C-alpha positions in Angstrom: 74.1 44.5 -28.2 76.5 45.7 -25.5 77.7 43.0 -23.2 77.8 43.5 -19.4 80.9 42.2 -17.7 81.1 40.9 -14.1 82.8 44.1 -12.9 79.6 46.0 -13.8 77.3 44.1 -11.5 77.1 47.0 -9.1 74.5 49.7 -9.7 77.2 52.1 -8.7 80.3 51.2 -10.8 82.5 53.5 -8.6 82.1 51.3 -5.6 83.3 47.7 -5.7 81.8 44.8 -3.7 85.0 44.7 -1.7 84.6 48.3 -0.8 81.0 47.7 0.3 82.1 44.9 2.5 84.8 47.1 4.1 82.2 49.8 4.9 79.7 47.3 6.4 82.4 45.8 8.5 83.6 49.1 9.8 80.1 50.4 10.6 79.1 47.2 12.4 82.3 47.2 14.5 81.8 50.9 15.4 78.1 50.7 16.2 78.4 48.4 19.1 74.8 47.2 18.5 72.8 45.3 15.8 72.0 47.3 12.7 69.2 46.6 10.2 69.6 46.6 6.4 67.9 50.1 6.3 70.4 51.4 8.9 73.3 50.0 6.9 72.0 51.5 3.7 71.7 54.8 5.5 75.4 55.2 5.9 75.9 55.4 2.2 75.6 58.8 0.6 73.6 59.8 -2.4 75.0 58.4 -5.6 76.9 55.6 -3.8 74.0 53.7 -2.2 74.1 50.0 -3.2 71.0 47.9 -3.8 69.6 45.8 -1.0 70.6 42.6 -2.8 74.2 43.9 -3.1 74.2 44.6 0.6 73.0 41.1 1.4 75.7 39.7 -0.9 78.3 41.7 1.0 77.0 40.5 4.3 77.1 36.9 3.0 80.7 37.5 1.9 81.7 38.7 5.3 80.1 35.7 7.0 82.2 33.5 4.7 85.3 35.5 5.4 84.8 35.0 9.2 84.1 31.3 9.0 87.7 30.4 10.0 88.2 33.4 12.3 87.5 34.2 16.0 84.6 36.5 15.1 81.3 36.1 13.3 78.6 38.2 11.7 75.2 37.1 12.9 71.6 38.2 12.4 69.5 38.7 15.5 66.1 40.4 16.1 67.7 43.9 16.0 69.6 43.3 12.8 73.2 42.3 12.0 76.2 42.5 14.3 79.8 41.3 14.6 80.6 39.4 17.7 83.2 37.1 19.2 82.6 33.5 18.6 81.4 31.5 21.7 84.4 29.2 21.7 86.7 32.2 22.2 85.0 33.1 25.5 87.5 31.4 27.8 90.3 33.7 26.5 88.2 36.9 26.0 86.8 36.6 29.6 90.3 36.9 31.0 90.4 40.6 29.9 88.2 41.5 32.9 88.1 40.4 36.5 84.5 41.3 36.9 82.3 38.4 38.1 79.0 37.9 36.3 75.9 38.9 38.1 74.0 36.0 39.5 70.3 35.6 38.9 68.0 33.6 41.1 66.0 30.6 40.0 62.8 32.6 40.7 63.9 35.3 38.3 64.8 32.8 35.6 61.5 30.9 35.9 59.6 34.2 35.7 61.6 35.2 32.6 60.9 31.8 31.0 57.2 32.0 31.7 57.0 35.5 30.1 58.9 34.3 27.1 56.7 31.2 26.5 53.3 32.4 27.8 53.4 36.1 26.7 51.4 38.2 27.0 51.0 37.2 30.7 50.1 39.0 33.8 52.0 38.9 37.1 49.0 37.1 38.7 49.1 34.4 36.0 52.8 33.9 36.7 52.1 33.5 40.4 49.3 31.0 39.7 51.7 28.8 37.6 54.6 29.0 40.0 52.5 28.7 43.1 54.3 31.6 44.9 54.2 35.4 44.7 56.4 37.2 42.3 58.7 39.7 44.0 58.5 43.3 42.7 62.3 43.3 42.5 62.2 40.5 40.0 59.9 42.4 37.6 62.0 45.6 38.2 65.2 43.7 37.4 63.8 42.2 34.2 62.6 45.7 33.1 65.9 47.3 33.9 67.7 44.8 31.8 65.2 45.6 29.1 64.3 42.0 28.7 60.6 42.4 29.4 58.1 45.2 29.0 54.4 46.0 29.5 52.6 45.2 26.3 49.1 46.0 27.4 46.5 45.4 30.1 44.1 42.5 30.7 40.5 43.5 30.2 39.4 42.3 33.7 38.8 44.2 36.9 41.9 46.0 38.0 43.3 45.9 34.4 46.6 44.1 35.4 49.6 44.8 33.2 50.6 42.1 30.7 54.2 41.4 30.1 56.1 40.3 27.0 59.8 40.0 26.0 61.7 42.7 24.0 64.0 42.9 21.0 66.8 43.3 23.5 65.9 39.9 25.0 66.2 38.3 21.6 69.4 40.1 20.8 71.0 39.1 24.1 70.3 35.4 23.6 71.2 35.5 19.9 67.6 34.8 18.7 66.0 36.1 15.5 62.5 35.7 16.9 60.5 33.8 19.5 60.2 30.9 17.0 63.9 30.2 17.7 63.1 29.4 21.4 63.4 25.7 22.1 59.9 24.1 22.4 58.6 23.3 25.8 58.6 19.6 24.9 62.4 19.9 24.6 62.8 21.4 28.1 62.8 19.3 31.2 63.9 21.7 33.9 65.4 25.2 34.4 68.9 23.8 33.8 67.9 22.8 30.3 66.5 26.3 29.7 69.8 27.7 31.0 71.8 25.6 28.5 69.5 26.3 25.5 69.3 30.0 26.1 73.0 30.2 27.0 72.2 32.0 30.3 75.7 31.0 31.2 78.3 31.9 28.6 80.3 28.9 27.2 83.5 28.2 29.1 82.2 30.0 32.3 82.6 27.9 35.4 79.6 27.7 37.7 80.5 29.1 41.1 79.0 27.6 44.3 76.3 30.1 45.3 76.6 31.6 48.8 72.9 32.5 48.8 69.9 30.5 47.9 66.2 31.4 47.2 63.6 30.5 49.8 62.0 27.1 49.2 59.0 27.3 46.9 56.3 24.7 46.0 56.7 22.8 42.8 55.1 24.4 39.8 52.0 22.7 38.5 52.2 20.2 35.7 52.1 21.7 32.3 53.8 24.9 33.4 56.8 24.1 31.3 59.1 24.8 34.2 60.0 22.1 36.7 60.9 23.1 40.2 63.2 21.4 42.5 63.2 21.3 46.3 66.6 22.9 46.6 66.6 26.2 44.6 69.8 27.0 42.8 71.3 30.2 41.6 72.4 30.5 38.0 75.1 32.9 36.8 74.6 35.1 33.8 77.3 37.0 32.0 76.1 40.6 31.8 77.7 44.0 31.1 76.7 45.6 34.4 79.0 46.8 37.2 80.6 44.1 39.3 78.2 42.5 41.7 78.7 39.5 44.0 75.1 39.5 45.3 72.3 37.3 44.1 69.7 39.3 42.2 66.1 38.2 43.0 
């Protein structure tokens, strides 16, 4: 019986595992967005396409290669991507003088309620927070592609129900909603900020020049604790420079 050597592990003997790793690395760097296994397989031509297991082995190999480097290969909801490690942020951030956009506490509370209570209507958010939700908040979240309309509640008026998107998961390095911290682990909006990395590591909090209007405390059980003095939290985003608070 003919023996199979280790060098013949690949279904396509013309392409080595190292070559597959190089191709995946180049494609992920060039894409600028997460890619699924199917999309990665799609870059290989007929007769050279590796098996899915071989692709996963190559991805695992790249993750091991990056273990002691300033970049990493991670899996998020949208697929796999290569990104700068978080502890490199203080140096990378000096490449640009843009200041991160600042998001109001009201916007962050609204986003958190949608993430944890989805699908949820605007009226239900207002009932929990005890104040009305500004149209600009919903517009901003939709423009950021963090939330979307997922349906309509079967009640008079058929209000829109909101849920989070794959872009939301990708932005916060989450594979799925199960990766969100449990509500029992969250005590206030500052803890949510830390858990979801709404401020990138190494970024100093600036003293806000603007504050939200005072709002009543959220009812118990809402999962979001309000404070008497609203605060503005900075978020590192890839939008044009803005020094204004976004409500």
